[in-house]
C-alpha positions, 0 to 999 in steps of 0.5 A, spaced: 500 500 500 503 506 497 502 513 501 497 517 497 499 524 496 495 530 494 498 534 488 500 539 493 503 535 497 507 531 492 509 538 489 512 540 496 515 533 497 518 534 490 520 541 492 524 539 498 527 533 495 530 538 489 532 543 494 536 538 499 539 535 493 542 542 491 543 545 497 545 539 502 539 542 507 532 543 508 529 549 506 525 554 511 517 554 510 518 561 507 523 558 502 518 553 500 512 558 500 516 562 495 518 556 491 511 553 490 508 560 490 503 558 496 499 564 499 502 563 506 507 560 511 501 557 514 499 553 508 506 550 508 506 548 515 499 545 514 502 541 508 508 539 512 504 537 518 500 532 513 506 529 510 509 528 517 502 524 519 502 520 513 510 518 514 513 521 509 517 527 512 520 527 519 521 534 523 527 534 528 524 538 534 527 544 536 531 545 530 530 549 524 531 547 517 530 540 520 525 536 515 527 529 513 524 526 507 523 518 509 524 513 504 523 506 506 526 504 499 533 505 500 537 499 497 540 498 505 532 497 507 531 492 501 537 488 503 536 488 510 529 485 509 532 480 504 537 477 509 532 477 514 527 473 510 533 468 509 532 465 516 525 467 518 520 462 520 514 462 517 510 467 521 516 472 521 516 471 514 509 473 513 510 479 518 516 481 514 512 480 507 506 484 510 511 490 512 515 490 505 508 491 502 506 496 506 512 500 505 512 498 497 518 495 497 520 491 491 524 485 494 525 481 487 
């Protein structure tokens, strides 16, 4: 099951990824607002909070520019699942495969 995002949420996420790739740190809410042509910082905050609730973003408390994009599709995560599946009991295997499906991991 893949997380469903609105078009605006996807635009915010894409902007964050591009900004972080280019600058090495996350943008401020004001930079997001200006970059996406949104009307207010509170609109950005609402989109960010929704993305946090959906498990796509994480905020480091007490820090500025603390947005982190959570990506469970990293090669290391897939490798850990594959290794663990090799020695898993049938019950563990069922749980691991269900978790991989929730995270939309391609274990093949």
